[in-house]
N, C-alpha and C positions, 0 to 999 in steps of 0.2 A: 430397422431402428436406423435413425441417424447417423453417418459418418461426420464426422468432426477432425480436420488437422491440422493441427492448433500451433503455431510456429511462436514460440513463447520467447520475451525478449531476456529472459529471467533461469536460472536453474532450479528444477523443481527444488526445495529447502523445505529443513526442518519447521522456518518461520512461513508459512506458507504466505505464496504473492497473491496479490488480485486474482493473477490468470490460474493460480491452482484452486482457490475458493471458487473462484465458477466452472472452469473443467469438474471439478467432483462433483457440483450439485446438480450440473442438466442430465435430466434422465433423457431415458431409453436414446441414448447416445452411444457410439464405438468412438471411442477417441485417440489419436496417437499425437501425445505431449512433444511435443520436438524442441528439447534443451538449446541454447548458444552452441557453435562449436566449441568444441572439448576433447581429449586427449581420451578420455572415457567411451569415444565413439564405438570401438570396437566391443564392448560391451553389451549381453543382453540387455534386452531391454527389460525394466520394470514395473510389474503390472503393480499399480498403489491399490489400485479399487479395480471390483470386474468391470469389463471395459474402457478400461485409461492403462494405455502401456506407454511409459517415459523413455527416449533415447535422447541422445546426444548427437547432435550435429559433428561431422568431420571438420576438423579443423582445417582455416582456406586463408590465404594471403590478404592482409585486410588490403584493400583498396579503396584511395579518395577517388572524390567524383570527376575529377581529368585521369584518371590511372585507367584508363578501359580494357585495357587489355589485360591487368590486376583484376578488372570487376569481373570480367567475361571472366578467365580462372576458375573464382572462386565461387561465382554463382552457379558454371559448370560440374563445380565438385559438390556444389552443396544440393544440386540438382539431382544429380546421380545417383545420392547418397539416398535421398526423399524419397523419391522414384524408385530405390527398390524396400525400402521399409514398407510402401506403401502397395505393391506389389504382396511383399509377404504379409500384410495383414488384408490385403484384397480390396484394398481401397480402391475407387475408380473413379468416381468425380466427387470428392466430399466437397461439406462446406469448408471453407478455409480461413482461419480465425487468424489473424493480424495482429501483433502488437507493438513493433518499430516500421517505421516510415523505412530502415534498409530493406525490409524484407521484400517491398515492390519490383526490386530486379527476379525475384519469383513467378512472377504470376501468371510471363505467357509461358512459363516452361511446367508447371505444375497443374495438372488438369485439376478444374474444380468446379461444384456447381454452386454460386454462390461466395462470395468477400465479407465479412465481418472484418471492419477495423476497431479495437478497441484500444480508443487513447487515453493513459491514465497519465499524463506528465509532459510539458514541453519539452520538443525538444530541438534543444539549440545548437545540440553539436552536429549535427546533419544538414546538407542541403536542404531548403526548403520547397527545392523540387519535387521530392522524393518524397515527400508527407503528401503534398497535394495531387502526386499522381496516384500514389494511393488512396486516398479521399476519394477521388473522379470516379476509382474505378470499384469503390467497396458498394455493395447493397444498403449496406446499413452501417451506422456509425454509431458506437459507444462513446462519451463521453461523459470523462469523472469530475467535468466542472462546467460552471456556464461557461467560463472564460476562452475553453480547451472549448465550450462546443461553437462559440461564437468564432474562435479561433479557424477554424474548420466550416462555416455555414458556408464561403463563397464556394467551396467546391462539393457540397450538397447540400439536397434541403430531405434531406432523411437520416437525421442528428437525434438519438436517445439520449437524455442525459439520465447516465448512471456513476454516482459516485460509489466512494465504496462504502463496504461495511465491515460486519462485525460478525464474529461467532458467539451469538446474543446468549444461546443458554450456558456456553463456559464462562462468561462475563459478567452473565446476571445470578451464576446459584446462589444462594442463602449462606451454604453449609460449609463455610471456607474455613482453612485449618491456618494459623499464623505459621508463617515461614522463622526459621527456627534463629535464623540474622536479626530478627525484629520480638521475638520473645522478651528481652531486657528492655523494650522502649515502654515510659510512663506516660509520657508528656503526649502533644499532637505531634500525629508525621505527616509530611509534607513529603509528598513522592514527584517522581519523574520516570518515565517510563519510556527508554529507546536511547538510543547513541549516543554519545555524548562528543559528536563530530568536532573535527577540527576547527569550524564556523560558528561553532553551533554558541550564541550569545548566552554566556553564562552570568552578565553582570545583576541582572536582575534579580536571580536567587541568591547570588551572595549578597546582594544588599538584604533580601529579606533572610535572608540566616541571622546577618550581625542584628536584625532590628528585630529580629523571637528567638532569644537563646535559647528559652525555653521551650521550643521546638525544634523537632529533628527532620533533617533534608536527607531525604533518601533519593539514589541516585541508583535504577535497575537498567543495567543495561551493558554493551561496551563500549570502550570508553578508548577514545584517540587520542595518545599522545602531548598531540603537539598543540593543544586550544592554548590560547596564550592566557587564558586565566584558569587552567586548572589549577593549577600550583594554590591559586587562593583560593580555591575552593575547597582542594582539600585539605587548607591549612587551619580550615573552619572544626570546631570542639564539635558543633552541632551537626556534622555533613558526614553519610557516610556511602561510599561510591561500592555497593555492592556486584556490580560486574555483571556478566550476562548471565542470564538464568532459563533452565527449560523454558518453554514458552507455554508447556502445563502449568507451571507453578505461577504462571501471571497474575491469573485471576487472583490468587491465596495473600499477594503483596499489594491487590488494587482496594482489599477486606480489608485490610489491616489501614489504609491510605485513612487518615479524616480529609484530607484534599489532594486534590489531587492536580498537577502543573504542567503547564505547556510550552517551548521555549522555542526564538525563531533562531533558522539557521541564515547566515546571507543569501546563501542560493536560495531561499524560500521568498526572495523579495518577486512579485507580479506576479507570483504563482498561488490558485485557490481553491488546488484540490483540496479538501479535507481530509487529514493521516486518517485512516484505521487508529490509530494510535484514539482520538478524538472518541470514536467510539464505541472503544473500549473503555473510557472513563465515563460517558455516559451510562454505556451497561450496566456499571456497576453502581449507578447515585450518587456517586460521593460529587459534593464541590469541586469546580475545574475553576482555573484561574487560569486564560491563557494571555500571551502575548500578542501583537499583532501589529504588521505594520501601520501608519500614522493614518494609508490609503485605503487600506485593505477593509472588505469585504466583514462586519463579524459575524460566524459563524454559530448560530442557535443563539441571540440575543438575551433570548428567555431565562435560559439555563446558566450559560456560561458568564463567567465577570472575566472581562474583555481591558486589557492594559494594556496603554500603548508606551508607558515610560517604566523604567525602575521602579522612580517612584510609586509613581500606580500602582505597578507590579504589588509594591509593597502592602501601600493600600487595604487593598485587594484582597491580597491574602486575610489580613486581621479579620476582614469584614466576613469575608466567604468562612471562616473559622467560626463564625458567630448568626451560622446561618441558623433558622428553627428546623426542627424538622418537620416533613407534609410533604405538601406538593410536589417542589420546586424536584427531590429525590426520585419519587414518581414520576415527575415532568421528563426529566434527563431518561429513566428505563425505557419512555415511550420512543424518545428518541433511538435510542440504542435496536429498540426492538425492531423499527419500521425499517431501520438500515441491516438487519441479517443479512446475511449472506443468501439464508435459502430464499429470503425476500427479490434478493436481489438478483437470483439465478431465476426466478420465476417472472421475473420482468423480461430478462431476456430471451426467456423459451416466448413468452405472450409476443415480443416485439416480432422474433424472428418468423416465429407459425402464421401472424397478419403478414408477412412477407412475402410464405410461402419457401423459408429458406428451413426451416421444422419441422 
C-alpha cells in the first residue's frame, strides 16, 4: 500500500477542498493529511476514512524570506512534529504531496520517495523563488489551469493539467427536495451559490434584479458585510440572501434554480482556474450566465452564456430563461460527469503510476 504524506495549505473542512477530494479518492494508499499550523495540534489524529488520518501541525513563528533565523526555528519545529507522526504511523519514505510554495523548506528534512506539487492557484504573496525551487524538485506537477501550467513550465517538463472537479453523483441526482426557504416562490429563480466576498462585483446582479422584477434572485452562501454594493442588493424586493447552508443541501437549491449565476471578484483578474462552483452548476444541467473579464478565455462556450458587461449580463439572463429543453442540459451534465472527482483521482493515479510513484 502506497504511503502519502500530504501537506495541505488548508484545514480539513466540512466543505471539501480540492486536496480533500483527491486524497479521499486515491485507492490503495495510506495517507497522513497534515493541516496548516494550529493550536489543535495536540489533539489525536482524526481518521476520516480507512487509511486517511488528519493531524494539525504545531504553531510556529511566521518568517519572511529574509528572516533566516525565524525561518530556521519555524521549519525545525514543523519537521520535528512531522517526523514524530511519521514514526507513529511507520511512514518511512512516503510520496510527499505539497500544495503550497512555502513547503519547499521542508524538502531537505522530510524523507520522501517522490515529490508531487499540486498547484491550484497563483501564489502572489510568496517569494517566486520558493515556488520555482519546489517546482524544480517535483517529480510531477499537477496544475489546475493552463495558465498555471504555462507559469510553471520553465521549471519542469512533467506538468499535467488537472482542473478542479465536482462530486457529480451528488449534484446530478434527480430526486432533490425543494428547500424550505424557496417553497413559497412561484416565478423564475436566478441563483448564486458562494460567498459574497468584499470584492465580489454585485453590479451585474443588481441590474438584472431591477430589470427582471418578476424573478427572484437567491444568494446561497456566507456574506461579507463590507461589500460596497451589499446594501443596495439587500434592499431590492426580489432578492433573498439565505446565508450559509449545509453542503449536503446545496444540490437541492440548484435543482430549484431556473438559472445559475456566476459573478467575479476583483482578485479573480488574471486567474484562469475554473471554480468548482461552475462544475456544480454544469452537473445540475441548468442554464448558466457567467461574468468574464474582457480578456479572459471563456470556459465551456457551448453551454455557458458569457457576459463581459453588466448590460450584457442582463440580456443573457433574459435569453437563458428562454432556453428550450434538450441538448444544452445534457451537454452540461456531460461536462460535469467528465469533471467528477473520481475521474480526477483516477487521472492522478495513472500519471503517478506512469512515473513510478504509485
